[in-house]
N, C-alpha and C positions, 0 to 999 in steps of 0.2 A: 505421531498424529497426522492424519491426512489434512490436506489444505481445506477440504470441505468441512471437516470437524473443527478446524481452527476458526474458520469463518462463522460457522454456526455458533460456536462458543462466544465469539466476540459480539455477535448480534444479540444473543441471549443475555449476555451481561449488560449490553446497552439497554435492553428492554427492562431488565430487573432493576437497574440502577439509574434509569432515566438519563443515560448519557446521550448527548446530542451528536457526538462524532465517533466514527470508527477510524482509528489511526493505522494505516498500512505502512509498515516498515519494510521497504523493498530494497534488497541488495541489488546492485547493478551488475557486476561482472559474474558471468556464469548463470545468472538468473534472468536478466533482461538483455544485457549486452554480451557479445562474444568477449571472452577473455583473450585479448590479443597482446596485452602488455605493451601497447603502443599508444603514445599520446596522439591526439588528433585523429584517431580512427575509431569511430563508434558505429558498430553494426548490431542491429537487433538480432537476437537469436530467433529464427523462424518468424520473421517480420509479419508474415500473413496471419499468424496466430497471436503473437505477443502484442502487437500494436492495437488491434481491435479489442483485446481483453483489457489492456490498460486504459484505453479510451472509455470503455464501459464502466470500469471501476472508478476512474477519476470523475466520471459524470454523475455518479450517485451523490445525492445531496449531502449525505452524512460522511462520505469518504474524505479523508485527508491523506495525501500521499507524502511520505517521508522517504527520500532516497537515502540509502545507507551505503557509504563507500569511502574509501581512503583516497579518492582522486584529488588532484591539485585544484586550487581555486580556479585557475584558468580552464581546466578541463570541466570542472563543475558547471561553469557558466555555459560552455559549449553543449554539455549534456542537457541542461535545462532548456537551452534553445532548441535542441533536437526534439525533445519531448514536446515542447510548445508547438513546434512546426507540425507535429503529428497529432495535435489536439489532445495531448495528455497533460493534465494539470499537475504540477509539482508544487506542493505547499512548502516543504522545507527539505534541507539536506543535513543529515546527521544531527538533527535537533527537533525538539517538539516544544516550542515556547507556549503552546496552548495549555499545557498541563504543568504548572509549576509545582515545586515541592510543597508538601502539606504535612499535617501531623501523622499521616499514615503512609506517606511515600516521599522519598527523597530522590529528586531527579536532577541533582547537580552534575552527576557523572554518568548516569544512565537515563536516557529519556524514556518516556512512557510510550508504548505502542499497544495496539489491540491484536494485530496480526503480523507475524513475521514471515516474510517470503524470501527465502535464502536457499540456494542450492546446498550450502553446507549444513543446513538444518533439515534437509530431506526433500526440499521442493524440487520438482523436476520441471524444467521449462515446457515440456509437453503438456503440463497440467494447466496452462494459462486459460484455455477455453473453459475447462471445468470450473476453475476458480471464479472467472467472471460470471458464468451462468449461475453459480451458486450465490455469489454476492448479489446479483440482481434479484434472485428469488428471495433472499433474506431481507433485502432492502424493501421489497413489497410487503413482506410480513411485518417488518418494523413500522412501515407506514400504516398498515391496517391496525396494528397494536396501538399506535399513538392516536389514531382516529377513535378507536373504541375507548381508550383510556380517557380521552378528552370529554367523552359524553357524560 
């Protein structure tokens, strides 16, 4: 599934089910950051494309950013600081406390997300601009839908 299809599906589900949030599960290494296997060295993949895309996605009112990574606690704090410095909001790392287990979903071991962005799941870092553009467009559709639905 292309990233645009995944984003459209997540927003369509949000409209159908009246979900307030879109949960972006974003892998770090190989997707956002270079895989250099070195602690203390965090470089964005194609910073000129990746950073503005993540800024745009994290600025959408419905977006919640979940970073997905096996990094250490010390490195996690450094990555969050790096993202914050670049104006990218990170809501959680490796968890989604906003969606607890229920009668239809058990999230004790697997957290809930709407969109998975991971190089191992087929995402190509060169797609960040397309992903952000599509998310902004779908966010506008969601806003119009909610305004119409409220009437």
